[in-house]
MMTF fields as JSON, N, C-alpha, C and O atoms, coordinates in Angstrom:
{
  "mmtfVersion": "1.0.0",
  "mmtfProducer": "UNKNOWN",
  "numBonds": 223,
  "numAtoms": 224,
  "numGroups": 56,
  "numChains": 1,
  "numModels": 1,
  "chainsPerModel": [1],
  "groupsPerChain": [56],
  "chainIdList": ["A"],
  "bondAtomList": [4, 2, 8, 6, 12, 10, 16, 14, 20, 18, 24, 22, 28, 26, 32, 30, 36, 34, 40, 38, 44, 42, 48, 46, 52, 50, 56, 54, 60, 58, 64, 62, 68, 66, 72, 70, 76, 74, 80, 78, 84, 82, 88, 86, 92, 90, 96, 94, 100, 98, 104, 102, 108, 106, 112, 110, 116, 114, 120, 118, 124, 122, 128, 126, 132, 130, 136, 134, 140, 138, 144, 142, 148, 146, 152, 150, 156, 154, 160, 158, 164, 162, 168, 166, 172, 170, 176, 174, 180, 178, 184, 182, 188, 186, 192, 190, 196, 194, 200, 198, 204, 202, 208, 206, 212, 210, 216, 214, 220, 218],
  "bondOrderList": [1, 1, 1, 1, 1, 1, 1, 1, 1, 1, 1, 1, 1, 1, 1, 1, 1, 1, 1, 1, 1, 1, 1, 1, 1, 1, 1, 1, 1, 1, 1, 1, 1, 1, 1, 1, 1, 1, 1, 1, 1, 1, 1, 1, 1, 1, 1, 1, 1, 1, 1, 1, 1, 1, 1],
  "groupList": [{"groupName": "MET", "atomNameList": ["N", "CA", "C", "O"], "elementList": ["N", "C", "C", "O"], "formalChargeList": [0, 0, 0, 0], "bondAtomList": [1, 0, 2, 1, 3, 2], "bondOrderList": [1, 1, 2], "singleLetterCode": "M", "chemCompType": "L-PEPTIDE LINKING"}, {"groupName": "LEU", "atomNameList": ["N", "CA", "C", "O"], "elementList": ["N", "C", "C", "O"], "formalChargeList": [0, 0, 0, 0], "bondAtomList": [1, 0, 2, 1, 3, 2], "bondOrderList": [1, 1, 2], "singleLetterCode": "L", "chemCompType": "L-PEPTIDE LINKING"}, {"groupName": "LYS", "atomNameList": ["N", "CA", "C", "O"], "elementList": ["N", "C", "C", "O"], "formalChargeList": [0, 0, 0, 0], "bondAtomList": [1, 0, 2, 1, 3, 2], "bondOrderList": [1, 1, 2], "singleLetterCode": "K", "chemCompType": "L-PEPTIDE LINKING"}, {"groupName": "PHE", "atomNameList": ["N", "CA", "C", "O"], "elementList": ["N", "C", "C", "O"], "formalChargeList": [0, 0, 0, 0], "bondAtomList": [1, 0, 2, 1, 3, 2], "bondOrderList": [1, 1, 2], "singleLetterCode": "F", "chemCompType": "L-PEPTIDE LINKING"}, {"groupName": "ILE", "atomNameList": ["N", "CA", "C", "O"], "elementList": ["N", "C", "C", "O"], "formalChargeList": [0, 0, 0, 0], "bondAtomList": [1, 0, 2, 1, 3, 2], "bondOrderList": [1, 1, 2], "singleLetterCode": "I", "chemCompType": "L-PEPTIDE LINKING"}, {"groupName": "ALA", "atomNameList": ["N", "CA", "C", "O"], "elementList": ["N", "C", "C", "O"], "formalChargeList": [0, 0, 0, 0], "bondAtomList": [1, 0, 2, 1, 3, 2], "bondOrderList": [1, 1, 2], "singleLetterCode": "A", "chemCompType": "L-PEPTIDE LINKING"}, {"groupName": "THR", "atomNameList": ["N", "CA", "C", "O"], "elementList": ["N", "C", "C", "O"], "formalChargeList": [0, 0, 0, 0], "bondAtomList": [1, 0, 2, 1, 3, 2], "bondOrderList": [1, 1, 2], "singleLetterCode": "T", "chemCompType": "L-PEPTIDE LINKING"}, {"groupName": "SER", "atomNameList": ["N", "CA", "C", "O"], "elementList": ["N", "C", "C", "O"], "formalChargeList": [0, 0, 0, 0], "bondAtomList": [1, 0, 2, 1, 3, 2], "bondOrderList": [1, 1, 2], "singleLetterCode": "S", "chemCompType": "L-PEPTIDE LINKING"}, {"groupName": "VAL", "atomNameList": ["N", "CA", "C", "O"], "elementList": ["N", "C", "C", "O"], "formalChargeList": [0, 0, 0, 0], "bondAtomList": [1, 0, 2, 1, 3, 2], "bondOrderList": [1, 1, 2], "singleLetterCode": "V", "chemCompType": "L-PEPTIDE LINKING"}, {"groupName": "GLY", "atomNameList": ["N", "CA", "C", "O"], "elementList": ["N", "C", "C", "O"], "formalChargeList": [0, 0, 0, 0], "bondAtomList": [1, 0, 2, 1, 3, 2], "bondOrderList": [1, 1, 2], "singleLetterCode": "G", "chemCompType": "PEPTIDE LINKING"}, {"groupName": "CYS", "atomNameList": ["N", "CA", "C", "O"], "elementList": ["N", "C", "C", "O"], "formalChargeList": [0, 0, 0, 0], "bondAtomList": [1, 0, 2, 1, 3, 2], "bondOrderList": [1, 1, 2], "singleLetterCode": "C", "chemCompType": "L-PEPTIDE LINKING"}, {"groupName": "ASP", "atomNameList": ["N", "CA", "C", "O"], "elementList": ["N", "C", "C", "O"], "formalChargeList": [0, 0, 0, 0], "bondAtomList": [1, 0, 2, 1, 3, 2], "bondOrderList": [1, 1, 2], "singleLetterCode": "D", "chemCompType": "L-PEPTIDE LINKING"}, {"groupName": "ARG", "atomNameList": ["N", "CA", "C", "O"], "elementList": ["N", "C", "C", "O"], "formalChargeList": [0, 0, 0, 0], "bondAtomList": [1, 0, 2, 1, 3, 2], "bondOrderList": [1, 1, 2], "singleLetterCode": "R", "chemCompType": "L-PEPTIDE LINKING"}, {"groupName": "TRP", "atomNameList": ["N", "CA", "C", "O"], "elementList": ["N", "C", "C", "O"], "formalChargeList": [0, 0, 0, 0], "bondAtomList": [1, 0, 2, 1, 3, 2], "bondOrderList": [1, 1, 2], "singleLetterCode": "W", "chemCompType": "L-PEPTIDE LINKING"}, {"groupName": "ASN", "atomNameList": ["N", "CA", "C", "O"], "elementList": ["N", "C", "C", "O"], "formalChargeList": [0, 0, 0, 0], "bondAtomList": [1, 0, 2, 1, 3, 2], "bondOrderList": [1, 1, 2], "singleLetterCode": "N", "chemCompType": "L-PEPTIDE LINKING"}, {"groupName": "GLU", "atomNameList": ["N", "CA", "C", "O"], "elementList": ["N", "C", "C", "O"], "formalChargeList": [0, 0, 0, 0], "bondAtomList": [1, 0, 2, 1, 3, 2], "bondOrderList": [1, 1, 2], "singleLetterCode": "E", "chemCompType": "L-PEPTIDE LINKING"}, {"groupName": "PRO", "atomNameList": ["N", "CA", "C", "O"], "elementList": ["N", "C", "C", "O"], "formalChargeList": [0, 0, 0, 0], "bondAtomList": [1, 0, 2, 1, 3, 2], "bondOrderList": [1, 1, 2], "singleLetterCode": "P", "chemCompType": "L-PEPTIDE LINKING"}, {"groupName": "TYR", "atomNameList": ["N", "CA", "C", "O"], "elementList": ["N", "C", "C", "O"], "formalChargeList": [0, 0, 0, 0], "bondAtomList": [1, 0, 2, 1, 3, 2], "bondOrderList": [1, 1, 2], "singleLetterCode": "Y", "chemCompType": "L-PEPTIDE LINKING"}, {"groupName": "HIS", "atomNameList": ["N", "CA", "C", "O"], "elementList": ["N", "C", "C", "O"], "formalChargeList": [0, 0, 0, 0], "bondAtomList": [1, 0, 2, 1, 3, 2], "bondOrderList": [1, 1, 2], "singleLetterCode": "H", "chemCompType": "L-PEPTIDE LINKING"}],
  "groupTypeList": [0, 1, 2, 3, 4, 5, 3, 6, 7, 1, 8, 3, 1, 1, 6, 9, 10, 5, 2, 8, 9, 7, 11, 12, 13, 10, 11, 14, 0, 5, 15, 2, 16, 2, 9, 11, 13, 7, 6, 14, 15, 5, 6, 11, 17, 5, 2, 18, 10, 8, 3, 14, 7, 11, 11, 11],
  "groupIdList": [1, 2, 3, 4, 5, 6, 7, 8, 9, 10, 11, 12, 13, 14, 15, 16, 17, 18, 19, 20, 21, 22, 23, 24, 25, 26, 27, 28, 29, 30, 31, 32, 33, 34, 35, 36, 37, 38, 39, 40, 41, 42, 43, 44, 45, 46, 47, 48, 49, 50, 51, 52, 53, 54, 55, 56],
  "secStructList": [7, 2, 2, 2, 2, 2, 2, 2, 2, 2, 2, 2, 2, 2, 2, 2, 6, 1, 7, 6, 6, 1, 2, 2, 2, 2, 2, 2, 2, 2, 2, 1, 7, 4, 4, 4, 7, 7, 2, 2, 2, 2, 2, 2, 2, 0, 0, 0, 0, 0, 1, 7, 7, 7, 7, 7],
  "xCoordList": [-134.071, -135.023, -135.272, -135.394, -135.345, -135.579, -134.429, -134.657, -133.191, -132.03, -132.092, -131.755, -132.523, -132.642, -133.665, -133.417, -134.809, -135.856, -135.36, -135.609, -134.667, -134.134, -133.098, -133.1, -132.215, -131.194, -131.832, -131.456, -132.793, -133.474, -134.19, -134.155, -134.828, -135.51, -134.522, -134.799, -133.389, -132.366, -131.865, -131.691, -131.637, -131.18, -132.218, -131.87, -133.49, -134.539, -134.629, -134.876, -134.436, -134.465, -133.311, -133.49, -132.133, -130.964, -131.062, -130.759, -131.476, -131.547, -132.84, -132.89, -133.885, -135.17, -135.177, -136.014, -134.273, -134.231, -133.422, -133.487, -132.685, -131.831, -132.384, -132.812, -132.363, -132.839, -131.887, -130.667, -132.458, -131.643, -130.731, -131.185, -129.448, -128.465, -127.767, -126.776, -128.281, -127.632, -126.32, -126.116, -125.457, -124.183, -124.423, -123.725, -125.403, -125.709, -126.187, -125.779, -127.046, -127.552, -126.403, -126.322, -125.511, -124.358, -123.478, -123.013, -123.245, -122.44, -123.101, -122.432, -124.423, -125.151, -125.093, -124.916, -125.237, -125.191, -123.792, -123.642, -122.776, -121.395, -121.1, -120.291, -121.757, -121.546, -122.432, -122.149, -123.495, -124.403, -123.752, -123.205, -123.797, -123.198, -123.79, -125.008, -122.924, -123.366, -124.358, -125.225, -124.244, -125.163, -126.578, -127.514, -126.745, -128.063, -128.737, -129.87, -128.06, -128.628, -129.676, -129.514, -130.748, -131.716, -131.173, -130.21, -131.788, -131.372, -131.537, -130.681, -132.625, -132.866, -131.823, -131.348, -131.471, -130.451, -129.108, -128.411, -128.74, -127.468, -127.459, -126.455, -128.57, -128.675, -128.577, -127.849, -129.316, -129.282, -127.902, -127.438, -127.243, -125.902, -124.928, -124.149, -124.99, -124.103, -124.388, -123.463, -125.65, -126.041, -125.659, -125.1, -125.961, -125.803, -124.481, -123.995, -123.891, -122.708, -121.417, -120.373, -121.489, -120.296, -120.111, -119.064, -121.147, -121.063, -121.533, -121.279, -122.227, -122.71, -123.474, -123.246, -124.379, -125.193, -126.428, -127.187, -126.63, -127.81, -128.885, -129.9, -128.692, -129.662, -130.801, -130.583, -132.016, -133.181, -134.187, -135.24],
  "yCoordList": [-80.091, -79.109, -79.311, -78.346, -80.562, -80.869, -80.359, -79.863, -80.481, -79.989, -78.476, -77.946, -77.784, -76.322, -75.908, -74.991, -76.578, -76.269, -76.549, -75.761, -77.653, -77.993, -76.962, -76.538, -76.559, -75.567, -74.232, -73.593, -73.806, -72.537, -72.557, -71.573, -73.653, -73.782, -73.687, -73.044, -74.319, -74.275, -72.847, -72.412, -72.129, -70.74, -69.896, -69.099, -70.067, -69.304, -69.66, -68.786, -70.92, -71.318, -70.703, -70.241, -70.697, -70.143, -68.633, -68.106, -67.942, -66.484, -66.024, -64.932, -66.82, -66.442, -66.452, -65.792, -67.178, -67.293, -66.175, -65.992, -65.451, -64.408, -63.035, -62.813, -62.123, -60.761, -60.037, -60.138, -59.312, -58.55, -57.605, -56.838, -57.67, -56.809, -57.446, -56.911, -58.605, -59.273, -59.898, -60.076, -60.222, -60.857, -62.167, -62.476, -62.928, -64.213, -63.983, -64.699, -62.989, -62.684, -62.259, -62.704, -61.403, -60.957, -62.14, -62.221, -63.061, -64.247, -65.118, -65.612, -65.306, -66.112, -65.459, -66.15, -64.157, -63.456, -63.513, -63.629, -63.435, -63.482, -64.827, -64.901, -65.882, -67.198, -67.47, -68.373, -66.698, -66.866, -66.261, -65.161, -66.945, -66.386, -65.012, -64.834, -64.055, -62.675, -62.583, -61.709, -63.465, -63.463, -63.864, -63.625, -64.473, -64.91, -63.878, -64.087, -62.78, -61.755, -60.945, -60.648, -60.589, -59.656, -58.242, -58.036, -57.292, -55.892, -55.458, -54.757, -55.865, -55.497, -56.125, -55.484, -57.377, -58.034, -57.326, -57.125, -56.947, -56.254, -54.907, -54.526, -54.193, -52.898, -53.069, -52.335, -54.046, -54.299, -54.751, -54.35, -55.586, -56.052, -54.865, -54.741, -54.007, -52.838, -51.943, -51.47, -51.712, -50.813, -51.37, -50.654, -52.646, -53.215, -53.929, -53.974, -54.49, -55.323, -54.618, -54.805, -53.813, -53.132, -51.804, -51.534, -50.974, -49.64, -49.6, -48.63, -50.665, -50.796, -49.568, -49.062, -49.098, -47.932, -48.361, -49.217, -47.769, -48.076, -47.02, -47.074, -46.064, -45.006, -45.547, -45.93, -45.585, -46.032, -44.932, -45.121],
  "zCoordList": [85.775, 86.268, 87.764, 88.518, 88.177, 89.587, 90.456, 91.56, 89.961, 90.707, 90.867, 91.925, 89.819, 89.882, 90.932, 91.714, 90.952, 91.931, 93.34, 94.252, 93.527, 94.846, 95.29, 96.446, 94.379, 94.715, 95.052, 96.035, 94.247, 94.488, 95.831, 96.57, 96.143, 97.431, 98.586, 99.599, 98.431, 99.465, 99.679, 100.817, 98.598, 98.7, 99.428, 100.299, 99.077, 99.751, 101.224, 102.055, 101.559, 102.959, 103.733, 104.86, 103.134, 103.818, 103.985, 105.055, 102.949, 103.027, 103.658, 104.224, 103.579, 104.142, 105.655, 106.272, 106.257, 107.707, 108.355, 109.571, 107.585, 108.137, 107.756, 106.624, 108.724, 108.501, 107.553, 107.682, 106.61, 105.661, 106.43, 107.279, 106.124, 106.774, 107.958, 108.456, 108.424, 109.552, 109.071, 107.871, 109.991, 109.636, 108.892, 107.926, 109.341, 108.696, 107.267, 106.353, 107.07, 105.727, 104.826, 103.681, 105.323, 104.533, 104.144, 103.006, 105.085, 104.793, 103.732, 102.824, 103.845, 102.857, 101.48, 100.476, 101.423, 100.135, 99.54, 98.324, 100.373, 99.878, 99.207, 98.282, 99.677, 99.097, 97.887, 97.099, 97.737, 96.595, 95.351, 95.43, 94.207, 92.988, 92.658, 92.67, 92.366, 92.12, 90.971, 90.973, 89.998, 88.866, 89.241, 88.478, 90.415, 90.874, 91.783, 92.215, 92.074, 92.94, 92.192, 91.009, 92.887, 92.319, 92.52, 93.258, 91.867, 92.033, 93.483, 94.023, 94.111, 95.514, 96.436, 97.374, 96.167, 96.994, 96.855, 97.849, 95.643, 95.426, 96.141, 96.743, 96.075, 96.753, 98.258, 98.926, 98.795, 100.238, 100.693, 101.76, 99.889, 100.238, 100.309, 101.254, 99.299, 99.296, 100.49, 101.15, 100.767, 101.864, 103.234, 104.064, 103.468, 104.811, 105.048, 106.178, 103.99, 104.185, 103.759, 104.383, 102.701, 102.215, 102.913, 103.503, 102.839, 103.427, 104.867, 105.58, 105.305, 106.665, 107.136, 108.235, 106.293, 106.598, 107.374, 106.919, 108.543, 109.344, 109.186, 109.88, 108.295, 108.059, 107.209, 106.059, 107.756, 106.997, 106.878, 106.269]
}
């Protein structure tokens, strides 16, 4: 359980420091297991990293 908490904290630290849609955020998400993505993360990844849509 302690390893899970440590891993989760690390993921939040890595992704929390990068703005959604930035190159760094896209790289961090690409390395994160797809099964661990939230629905919002998957939507943002598709919008900003795959389709590269800047329309907000």
